[in-house]
C-alpha positions in Angstrom: -17.7 66.8 44.8 -18.7 64.6 47.8 -15.0 64.3 48.7 -14.6 68.0 48.8 -17.7 68.4 51.0 -16.4 65.7 53.3 -13.0 67.4 53.5 -14.6 70.8 54.2 -16.8 69.4 57.0 -13.7 67.7 58.5 -11.8 70.9 58.5 -14.7 72.8 59.9 -15.2 70.3 62.8 -11.4 70.4 63.5 -11.5 74.2 63.6 -14.4 74.2 66.0 -12.2 72.4 68.5 -9.9 75.5 68.6 -12.6 77.6 70.2 -14.1 77.1 73.6 -17.6 75.7 73.5 -20.4 76.8 75.8 -20.0 73.5 77.8 -16.3 74.2 78.3 -17.1 77.7 79.5 -19.7 76.3 81.9 -17.3 73.7 83.2 -14.7 76.4 83.9 -17.2 78.3 86.1 -17.0 75.4 88.5 -13.3 75.2 88.6 -11.4 75.9 91.7 -8.4 78.2 91.9 -6.0 75.2 91.9 -7.7 73.7 88.9 -7.4 76.9 86.9 -3.7 77.1 87.9 -2.9 73.4 87.0 -4.7 73.7 83.7 -2.8 76.9 82.9 0.5 75.3 83.9 -0.3 72.4 81.6 -0.8 74.8 78.7 2.5 76.5 79.6 4.2 73.1 79.5 2.8 72.5 76.0 4.0 75.8 74.8 0.5 77.2 74.4 1.4 80.5 76.1 -1.6 82.4 74.8 -4.0 79.8 76.2 -2.1 79.8 79.5 -2.4 83.5 79.8 -6.2 83.4 79.3 -6.5 80.8 82.0 -4.3 82.7 84.4 -6.3 85.9 83.7 -9.6 83.9 84.3 -8.2 82.6 87.6 -7.3 86.1 88.8 -10.7 87.4 87.7 -12.6 84.7 89.5 -10.3 84.3 92.6 -8.7 87.8 92.9 -7.4 87.1 96.4 -5.0 84.5 97.7 -1.7 82.9 96.7 -3.0 81.5 93.4 -4.0 84.9 92.1 -0.7 86.4 93.1 1.2 83.6 91.5 -0.9 83.8 88.4 0.2 87.5 87.9 3.8 86.4 87.9 3.1 83.5 85.5 1.3 85.9 83.1 4.5 87.9 82.9 6.6 84.8 82.3 4.1 83.5 79.7 4.3 86.8 77.8 8.1 86.6 78.0 8.2 83.1 76.6 5.7 84.1 73.9 8.1 86.8 72.7 5.8 89.6 74.0 8.6 91.5 75.9 6.6 94.7 76.5 3.7 92.8 77.9 6.0 90.9 80.2 7.5 94.2 81.5 4.0 95.5 82.1 3.0 92.4 84.1 6.2 92.5 86.1 5.7 96.2 86.9 2.1 95.5 87.9 3.2 92.8 90.3 5.9 95.0 91.9 3.4 97.7 92.5 0.7 95.4 93.9 2.9 93.3 96.1 6.0 95.3 97.3 6.6 92.9 100.1 6.0 89.6 98.3 8.3 86.7 98.9 8.8 86.4 95.1 9.4 90.1 94.4 13.0 89.3 93.4 11.7 87.2 90.5 9.5 90.1 89.3 12.7 92.3 89.0 14.5 89.5 87.4 11.8 88.9 84.9 11.7 92.6 84.0 15.4 92.6 83.4 15.2 89.5 81.2 12.4 91.1 79.1 14.5 94.2 78.6 17.6 92.1 77.9 15.7 90.5 75.0 13.6 93.5 74.1 15.2 93.8 70.6 15.1 90.2 69.8 11.8 90.3 67.9 11.5 89.9 64.1 13.9 92.8 63.3 16.3 91.6 66.0 16.4 88.1 64.5 17.0 89.6 61.0 19.8 91.9 62.3 21.5 89.3 64.5 21.1 86.1 62.5 21.0 87.4 58.9 22.9 90.6 59.0 25.3 89.3 61.7 24.8 92.5 63.7 25.6 92.3 67.4 23.8 94.0 70.3 26.3 96.9 70.5 25.3 98.1 67.1 21.6 98.5 68.0 19.8 101.0 70.1 21.2 100.6 73.7 18.0 101.9 75.4 16.7 98.4 76.3 20.3 97.3 77.4 20.5 100.3 79.8 17.1 99.6 81.2 17.9 95.9 81.6 21.1 96.8 83.4 19.2 99.1 85.8 16.6 96.3 86.4 19.3 93.8 87.3 21.2 96.3 89.4 18.1 97.0 91.4 17.6 93.2 91.9 21.2 92.7 93.1 21.0 95.8 95.3 17.7 95.0 97.0 18.1 91.2 97.0 21.8 90.4 97.2 21.1 86.8 98.4 18.5 86.1 95.8 18.9 82.9 93.7 18.6 85.1 90.6 21.4 87.5 91.7 24.4 85.5 90.3 22.8 85.3 86.8 21.8 88.9 87.1 25.5 89.9 87.8 26.7 88.0 84.8 24.2 89.7 82.6 25.1 93.1 84.0 28.7 92.5 83.0 27.7 91.6 79.5 25.4 94.6 79.3 28.1 96.9 80.6 30.4 95.7 77.8 27.6 96.1 75.2 26.8 99.7 76.0 30.6 100.5 76.1 31.0 99.0 72.6 28.0 101.0 71.4 29.7 104.2 72.5 32.8 103.1 70.5 30.6 102.3 67.5 29.3 105.9 67.6 32.8 107.3 67.9 33.9 105.2 65.0 30.9 106.5 63.0 32.0 110.1 63.7 35.6 109.3 62.7 34.4 107.9 59.4 32.7 111.1 58.6 35.4 113.5 59.7 33.7 114.5 63.0 37.0 114.3 64.9 35.9 116.4 67.9 32.8 114.4 68.3 34.7 111.2 67.9 37.3 112.1 70.5 34.6 113.2 73.0 32.6 110.0 72.5 35.6 107.8 72.9 36.6 109.7 76.1 33.1 109.3 77.4 33.3 105.6 76.9 36.5 105.5 78.9 35.1 107.5 81.8 31.7 105.8 82.0 32.6 102.3 81.1 36.2 101.7 82.3 38.0 98.3 82.0 35.8 96.9 79.2 36.8 95.4 75.9 35.9 98.7 74.3 38.7 100.6 76.1 41.4 99.6 73.6 39.7 100.9 70.5 38.4 103.9 72.4 42.0 104.9 73.1 43.0 104.4 69.5 40.1 106.5 68.2 41.3 109.3 70.6 44.8 109.0 69.1 43.6 109.3 65.5 41.1 112.0 66.3 43.7 114.2 68.2 46.2 113.6 65.4 43.6 114.7 62.8 42.9 117.8 64.8 46.6 118.6 65.2 46.4 118.2 69.0 49.7 116.5 69.3 50.1 116.7 73.1 46.8 115.1 73.7 47.6 112.5 71.0 50.9 111.7 72.8 49.1 111.3 76.2 46.5 109.0 74.7 49.1 106.9 72.9 51.3 106.6 76.0 48.4 105.3 77.9 47.5 102.8 75.2 51.0 101.5 74.8 51.3 101.1 78.6 48.0 99.1 78.9 47.9 97.4 75.5 51.6 96.9 74.4 50.6 94.2 71.9 47.5 96.0 70.5 46.2 94.9 67.2 45.9 98.6 66.3 49.7 99.0 66.4 50.9 96.3 64.1 54.4 97.7 63.8 55.1 97.0 67.5 56.6 99.3 70.2 57.4 102.2 67.9 54.9 104.9 67.1 53.0 104.5 63.8 54.6 106.8 61.3 51.4 108.5 60.5 51.1 109.8 64.1 54.6 111.3 64.3 56.2 112.7 67.4 57.9 111.1 70.4 55.7 108.7 72.3 57.9 108.9 75.4 57.5 112.7 75.9 55.1 114.1 78.5 53.3 117.4 77.9 54.0 120.0 80.4 51.0 120.4 82.6 49.7 116.8 82.0 48.9 114.9 85.1 51.8 113.2 86.9 52.0 110.7 89.8 50.4 113.2 92.2 47.2 113.4 90.1 43.8 113.0 91.7 42.0 109.7 91.6 38.6 109.9 90.1 35.7 107.8 91.2 33.9 106.3 88.2 30.2 105.6 88.3 29.5 102.6 90.6 27.5 100.6 88.1 29.1 97.4 89.0 30.8 98.3 92.3 29.9 98.8 95.9 29.2 102.4 97.0 32.5 104.2 97.6 34.6 101.9 95.4 37.3 103.8 93.5 39.2 102.2 90.7 42.9 102.5 91.4 45.9 101.9 89.1 49.4 103.0 88.5 49.7 106.8 88.1 51.2 106.1 84.6 48.3 104.0 83.4 45.8 106.7 82.4 46.8 110.3 82.3 45.1 112.4 79.7 45.9 116.0 79.2 42.3 116.8 78.4 40.9 114.9 81.4 43.4 116.4 83.8 43.4 113.4 86.2 45.0 110.1 87.0 42.8 107.0 87.0 43.6 104.6 89.8 43.0 100.7 90.0 42.2 98.0 92.6 41.7 99.5 96.1 38.8 100.7 98.0 38.7 104.0 99.9 
């Protein structure tokens, strides 16, 4: 019995150490801004992000003006990000951007907001889907990926010389591919349920909005299958010609250079009225490119009867 009481008292005294005592609170009242900041950074270094956030907030409340308060606002966002509180990190970054539109570290606030959105779906369900179910980002809701892309694009556009810009560009490329793959996932879903018109339209959208990504190959193949199922042989032939030109060794055509028997027809024929070498080059959305950049390619590379244009590659106009 006495041992149980002793154990209880030991645990009680240990638990009391987790809560700030009145003396600790009184001591903090006499802290300078630099003392608050250094103590908060120590908590951050120890991985005690919740404790660090409280100290940063106390610093800002007691010393609302000056460089320590401004830096504390950024640190609060980073602490939330490290603690897995992505939404709170975004709120903190947005607040800093609104309060300090000309701050020297404004680029970091945009970068932090992009990072938080980049990892927005990596909470408990994100861990379950990615680590346990082996589900990649393209199979989840792309809303956070689109927002993250926009955040990084704004950073790169406004602060092209920022030290965070190179990493932001690499993340943009990854997100561009992720969203493109998501569109193909949707097209594949429609194909599996017999929605051939919807599948063709979604695959075509992926090609137009997200050109030159890993999703392009399967998007073309889905278009071929969808047009074939709909009996639109001319459009099917156009799509297959484009695919064989750009992906001659595609895994989707295991029999090699000849048309798959299930598709039928002559892959070398061109539908009358389909776009030829005098087609019009189309400017795709400049998500990753400088204003006025137009993707240019051979006039034979992409010429869809439905799209009625030639896509071009590699030059600026």
